[in-house]
NUFIPA-395779 format. One record per residue: y, x, z of N, C-alpha, C, CB in turn. Coordinates in steps of 0.02 Angstrom, whole numbers, plus 50000, padded with zeros to 5 digits. Glycine has a CB too. Layout:
N
YXZYXZYXZYXZ/...
END
This chain:
208
499395003549994500124999650002500625004050006500204995150064/500605009650034501215013250052501285017649984501135017950127/500835019549945500725022949889501205018449826499855023349878/500855011949828501225007149783501895006149796500935000949785/502055005249863502885005049875503325011349860503035003749953/503025016049861503245023049847503365024149759502615028549880/502835021449735502865022649658503415016749640502025021649615/503465011349661503945006449645504725009449668503734999349684/504735012349718505305014249736505585020349692505255015549804/505115024449661505245029649611505435026649550504675034049601/505165021449529505265018249473506005015749459504825013149473/506125012549519506965010149520507345015249524507215005849579/507205020049561507675027049550507745029149485507395033449585/507185029449437507205032349371507505027449329506525034449344/507495021349329507885015449301508515015149315507655009549319/508835016149376509555016849393509765022949367509715016549468/509465028849366509775033949342509815034049268509495039549367/509375030849239509345030349160509985025749144508575026649129/510095021049185510715015349172511375019949186510695007449234/511405023549235511985028149246512185032349192511875032249301/511505036049159511575040649106511815035649050510885044749090/511525030949034511845028048978512545025048984511435023448956/512745023849034513515021549050513915027849048513625017749128/513635033449073514055039549071514185041348995513705045649111/513675042348947513735043148883514055038248847513205044148859/514065031548868514465027448829515125027948843514305021248832/515325029148904516135030248926516315036948895516295030549018/515775041248880516075047848854516185047448786515645053948865/515845042848757515735041348674516545039148660515045033748651/516785043048594517425041348575517335034948535517785047048536/517865031048532517835024448496517855026248428518405019548512/517565022748393517515023648307518035022348283517035019548268/518295024948235519015023548192518795021348114519575031648188/519035015748096518865012948026519555013347984518565004848031/519615015947935520225015847890520025013947819520575022847889/520475009647789520485006947724520845011547671520815000347726/520585013047619520975017247554521365023047591521595011947505/521125026447639521355032447674522105030947708521365038747619/522125025147726522735022847765522645017147823523225020147714/522705021347873522605018047949523055011447948522895023748018/523675011447924524045005547921524065001347861524635007047935/523415002747817523384997147762523324990147773522884998247724/523874986447742523914979647775523814974147711524714978747817/523974976947647523914972747587523914976047524524424968147583/523564973047479523604974947401523634970247359523104978447376/523824971447293523724965347234523514968347181524374961047211/523094963547132522714965247081522704960147036522114966947099/522714962146974522604956246918521954953546913522754958646848/521844947246901521184945346908520744947746838521184937246923/521084949146786520624951646733520434959546731520954949846667/520564961946792520184968146810519514967146832520504971746862/519344961646849518634958146871518344959946941518064960246818/518604966246956518404968947032518874973047062517764973147034/518814973347122519304977747164518884981647206519844973747209/519014988347205518664993147251519064995447312518454999247212/518764994647373519074996647434518695002147462519134991247480/518975007947480518715013147501518745013447576519005018347470/518245014847603518315014547686518065021147708517845008147726/518275022747771518045028947801517915027947882518595034847786/517345029447904517215028947973517225034948012516645026047982/517545035648058517615041348096517245041648158518265042248108/516605043148168516205040848220515745046648239515815034448200/515655048248298515175053948316514555052248295515145055548388/514285047548298513575045248265513565039548233513035044448311/513675040048163513755034448105512975032348100514115037748021/512475036948096511775034448094511635029348038511605031148160/512045028747978511895024947930512065017747930511305025747924/512355016447991512705009948007513265006347951513105011548074/513155002947925513684999947872514134994347906513284996447803/514674994047890515234989047907515084982647903515784989747868/515304977647929515164970347904515884967847888514754965147964/515834962947828516444961147801516574953047815516424963047724/517094950747818517154944247829517824942147775517244942947913/517684937547726518174936347674517794931047636518374942947630/518314926647593518004921347552517824924047496518404915747537/518024930247473517844933947407517154936747414518364940047388/516784935647343516114939047342516174946847345515724937047276/515784950647376515874958047388515144961347392516304959347458/515024967347383514634970747382514724977047410514474970547334/514374980547472514434985547505513944990247454514274984247583/514364995647417513974999347371513605005247401514405001647319/514015007347447513625013847484514165014147544513545022447430/513945021547578514435021847643515075024047642514215025847690/515405022747577516135022647569516525018647533516305027347550/516175013847497516465008947460516245000747461516385011447398/516774996447455516544990447455516964986547399516584987647526/516554983347348516704980347289516684973447299516294982247238/517494970947280517524963947279517594960747222517974961947314/517304954847211517284951747139518004947647142516534946247123/518264947747086518964943747066518704937147030519504948547009/518584931947063518404925747031518974921147014517954922247074/519414921047072519954916847082520564919247098519824912747125/521164916347082521774919347103521904915847176522404917947046/522384919847213522564917647277522734922247321522124914247303/522814922547390522864927547437522274925447487523624928147470/521964931847504521324931747530521344938347586520734932347463/521194934847650521254939947703520504942747706521534936847778/520524949147722519874953447726519744956947792519894958947672/519334954947828519174960047881518564962947882519254957547942/518634970247909517974974347894518084977647963517934979947817/517414977847994517274979348035516614983548062517384975148048/516654987948102516134993248121516014993648185516284999648103/515254993248194515084992748267514544999848275514684984148286/514735003948334514295009848334513775008148378514615016248354/513295013448383512665011748425512755010448490512185016748426/513395011848518513575009248592513865003848594513975013248630/513965000248539514314994448544515074993448541514124992448597/515264999348527516144999648515516214997448444516555008048524/516714993548440516964990348378517674993148360516994982248387/517814994848286518354995748260518504991148191518375002548253/519064987548189519144983548132519734985548101519144976548146/519834983748025520314984247991520504977947948520194989647959/520974973847953521134968147916521754968747868521224962847962/521594966247805522094967447752522114960447702521854974647707/522584959347679522574954647626522624956747551523074950447639/522184953047517522134955047449522424948947405521374957047431/522944950347364523144945947318522914945647248523734946447316/522604941447223522334940947159522864937547123521664937347156/523144940247063523444935547017523374935346946524034935847024/523614930546912523514931146837524024935646816523544924346796/523954937946745524334942046709525124939046713524014942546634/525614943946722526344941146713526444943246636526964944846771/526724939846606527014940346529527604945746531527344932246498/527604948746469528104953246453528914949746443527824956946386/529484952946446530134950446434530444955146383530554950046500/530584951146335530924955446270531684955446289530804951346185/531944962246267532654963146272532904965746197532824968646333/533534963446185533744966046120534474968646119533644960646068/534414973646095535174977046083535234978846003535284984846132/535764976745974535904978045905536584980045892535754972345866/536534986845852537184990845842537154991745762537204998645887/537714990945735537854992445661538244996145637538004988245631/538195000645578538645005645544538595002345476538395014245547/539195000245457539114996145386538454991545373539115001645324/538014993345324537484989245312536874992045361537304989245234/536984998345399536425000245423536434998345496536315007245410/535874994445520535864991645587535174995045623535854983045582/535364996445695534984998145732534594993045771535275001945761/534024991245779533744985545816533364988045876533284981345772/533504987745925533324991945988533084987446039533934996146017/532354986646060531974984446108531884987446160531504983346091/532074993246179531774998146223531904996046297532045005346208/532444989546308532464987446376531944982646390533104984646392/531484980846344531044976246355530524978646412530744974646289/530234973846447529734975946511529194971246522530124976246583/528634973846557528184969946567528304967946643527544972946547/528164961646666528384959746722527874962646784528454952346716/527294964946768526804968546816526734974946788526084965046826/527244978146779527144984946758526994989446818527744987546718/527194987946878526984990546930526264990946950527284987946968/525864986346914525154985446916524804987946860524994978946924/525114993546831524784995346767524904991746703524134995146776/525374986946715525484983546653526044988146593525824975846678/526184986346545526574989446502526684985446424526254996346497/527184988246391527274985946319526924989946276527974985846297/526594987446230526184991946183526284989546115525404992046199/526734984246091526794982246026527534978346019526154977746008/527744978945964528444976245950528474973045881528974981945956/528774966145878528904962945816529634962645810528584956145810/529894964645750530564962745730530724957245675530854968645709/531144954145683531274947945641532074949145609531214940245694/532134946545546532744944645519532744937545494532924949145468/533254934445519533354927045489532574923945508533564927045392/532324924245561531604920745582531134922645538531594912845582/531124928745496530514930745457530324937645492530664931345372/529794939845504529484945945531529654950745475528674945445548/530054957045494529984961845454529644968445468530514962745437/529394968545532529104974445555528694973645615529594979145567/528114977045629527744976845686527474984045701527194971645678/527744985445754527594993745768527594995145852528294999245727/527315002145842527275004145924527845006345942526765009645946/528435007245898529015009745920529635004845945529215013845868/529945005745992530335001046024530984999345989530455003546090/531115003145937531775002345886531655003145821532315007245897/531945000545775532045002545706532655002645684531724998945666/532785005945616533285004845574533175000445516533495010545555/533724996445501533564992745459534194991945404533324986945493/534224993245349534764992645301534764986545254534764998645261/535404982445273535374976545246535674977345166535754971545295/535534971945115535914975145057536574971345036535444975344994/536874967245080537494963345074537744963045144537384956145041/538374961245140538684958745205538564952145215539394959745209/538664948245270538454941845291538334940845365537874940245256/538044936545371537864933245450537054933445461538144924045457/536934937445496536044936745506535884936945579535554943645468/535304934345590535004932545650534414937545661534784925145648/534554941945710533984947645733533544945645785534294954245760/532964947345782532544944845837531894949845846532314937145820/531774949745912531314954245931530654950045970531724959745977/530144952445974529504949946024529044956146043528964943945982/528834955546109528384961546132527764958646146528634965646197/527314963646139526634960746184526484967046231525844958646128/526174964446288525904969146343525204970846326525934966046416/524934975846374524324977846367523734973446398524344984146392/523954966946405523554960446416523454956646352523914955646468/523824959946296523724955446240524104949246252522994953946229/524644948646283525134943146291525764943846250525334942646363/526054940246215526574940346187527174936646221526414938346129/527704940746217528374937246241528734931146196528904943146244/529204927946222529564923246182530004928046134530014917846229/530124924646076530574929746031531364928246048530434928545941/531724933746057532414931946077532824934346020532644935246147/533404931146004533784931745960534494934145964533754926845939/534764937645917535464938845925535814937545852535584946545953/536464935045842536804932945784537334939045773537144925245795/537234943145710537714948245703538124946345625537284956145705/538714949545626539084949245566539144956345529539774946445583/539104956445470539184963945436539644961545388538474968045400/
END
């Protein structure tokens, strides 16, 4: 009987010792740090829907990652491709909160939340300047711009018009045109962005 009591007491001592050891290492363990796109303060981003997907790179700073993948909470479809990247499918436009969290083997959690705005292409805007020297006219559309140029948008093609008829389609933003006689002319320009969307045609009237 005494031996049984002694063995039970020793077992309790061992269990308490293990618990204290686990608590010690848990307290000593550094909290994990999760960052998105190499920015600890990353809070939002925007992307055009025709890009089809958006990649978010994540980095986990933890003493013992042990292959643990983060969890993701969002209305977007997504795939955790590897230990450094999450790919989100762009199926709809809107503003989508995304929360990515990582829980280490000690139960400590790090979270990162950002908002991803998915939008349709914003069309280009045509701008026109016209200058004349006798019958030689410079038609300049270099001030035209794509409304989403900060999202890799840009102008790639120009159409020029005289009296509502197309006279040139070119990659150059300005052309020189020589008229045959004096008179009143309507000059126009239209531009296309790299999403294949054309602007409205704008016109100016000149007297030669």
